[in-house]
C-alpha positions in Angstrom: 51.1 86.2 131.8 52.9 88.3 129.2 50.8 90.3 126.8 51.9 92.5 123.9 50.5 96.0 123.6 50.2 98.2 120.5 53.3 100.3 121.2 55.4 97.2 121.7 54.2 95.6 118.5 54.7 98.9 116.6 58.3 99.2 117.9 59.1 95.6 117.0 57.7 96.0 113.4 59.6 99.3 113.0 62.9 97.6 114.1 62.5 94.7 111.7 61.9 97.0 108.7 64.7 99.4 109.7 67.2 96.5 109.8 66.0 95.3 106.5 66.4 98.7 105.0 70.0 99.0 106.4 70.9 95.6 104.9 69.3 96.5 101.6 72.0 99.2 101.1 74.9 96.8 101.9 76.8 95.4 98.9 78.3 91.9 99.1 82.1 91.9 98.4 84.4 88.9 98.0 87.7 88.1 96.6 90.8 85.9 96.6 94.4 86.8 97.1 97.4 84.7 96.0 100.1 86.2 98.2 103.9 86.2 98.5 104.9 86.2 102.1 108.2 87.8 103.2 108.6 87.2 107.0 111.1 88.4 109.5 111.1 86.1 112.5 112.3 86.9 115.9 112.5 83.7 118.0 112.0 84.2 121.7 115.2 83.0 123.4 115.0 80.2 126.0 111.5 79.0 124.9 110.2 76.0 123.1 109.0 77.4 119.8 107.8 81.0 120.6 108.3 83.5 117.8 107.1 86.9 116.8 106.7 87.4 113.0 106.7 90.7 111.2 106.0 90.4 107.5 105.2 92.3 104.3 103.0 90.5 101.9 102.3 91.4 98.3 99.1 89.8 96.7 97.6 89.4 93.3 93.9 89.6 94.0 90.8 88.8 92.0 87.1 89.4 92.5 84.8 92.3 92.3 86.0 95.9 92.6 89.6 94.8 93.1 90.3 93.3 89.7 93.6 94.6 88.5 94.5 96.3 91.8 97.7 96.0 93.8 97.6 94.7 97.3 99.9 95.1 100.3 99.4 93.5 103.6 101.8 94.2 106.5 101.2 91.9 109.4 102.4 90.7 112.8 102.0 87.3 114.3 102.6 86.0 117.8 103.1 82.3 117.5 103.9 79.2 119.5 105.1 76.4 117.3 103.3 78.0 114.3 100.0 78.6 116.1 98.7 81.8 117.6 97.2 85.2 116.8 97.9 87.4 113.8 96.7 90.8 112.6 97.5 93.5 110.0 96.1 95.9 107.4 95.1 94.8 103.9 95.3 97.7 101.5 93.9 97.3 98.0 94.9 100.1 95.5 93.7 100.7 92.0 94.8 104.1 90.7 93.7 106.8 93.1 91.1 104.5 94.7 91.9 102.3 97.7 90.4 100.4 100.6 92.2 99.7 103.9 90.9 96.8 106.0 92.1 96.1 109.5 92.0 92.4 110.2 92.8 89.9 113.0 92.5 86.2 113.5 94.2 83.0 114.3 96.9 80.9 112.7 96.9 77.1 113.1 99.8 74.8 112.2 99.6 71.0 112.3 102.2 68.5 111.2 101.2 66.1 108.4 103.7 63.5 107.1 106.5 65.5 108.7 105.5 68.8 107.0 103.8 71.8 108.6 100.3 72.5 107.3 99.3 76.1 108.2 95.9 77.7 107.8 94.3 80.8 109.2 91.0 82.6 109.6 89.5 85.7 111.2 87.5 88.9 110.7 88.2 92.2 108.9 86.7 95.7 108.9 87.3 98.7 106.6 89.1 101.5 108.5 89.8 103.8 105.6 89.9 104.5 101.9 90.8 107.0 99.2 89.1 108.2 96.0 85.6 106.8 95.5 86.2 104.6 98.6 87.0 107.6 100.9 84.1 106.9 103.3 84.0 103.1 102.9 82.4 101.1 105.6 81.9 97.4 105.9 83.3 94.1 107.4 83.6 90.4 106.8 85.7 87.4 107.4 88.6 85.6 105.7 90.3 82.2 105.7 93.3 80.9 104.0 96.2 78.4 103.9 99.9 78.3 103.0 100.8 76.6 99.7 104.6 76.9 100.5 106.8 78.5 103.1 106.6 81.8 101.2 103.1 81.8 99.5 99.5 81.5 100.6 96.0 81.8 99.3 93.3 83.8 101.2 89.6 84.0 100.5 87.6 86.9 101.9 83.9 87.9 101.9 81.7 90.4 103.6 79.8 93.5 102.9 80.5 97.1 101.9 77.9 99.6 103.2 
């Protein structure tokens, strides 16, 4: 039979309160980007739909501390018929302040009425910043969808420690 002793209970209570204190210092962050996508595709020869995409994306973002900021998002995607992995760095700059988030996730493309419908989702984590965000830490998730061949909308949320 398993019994709890005083040191075990004390350690468990301390752990719960420590985690609560850590989360109390975290600030929720969220936003949305309306992005213009400029891809360069390299189709893989002698295959059925494999491609590597390198793109530079410029976004107009809204939400929280990024209101009025400029956003750049270089990315790479390794796709088969529009589906696969993608990753990049989302940099939000407002004057001398910036945050840089490394992100990675998956792209999914399905055909609907003869047209490709592309969506994506994944996770991000701050890897750097400047100005008042010099030591920024935090992470979260994103999801989005293409509204045309050259534009997409992305929603992101998470926490900033």
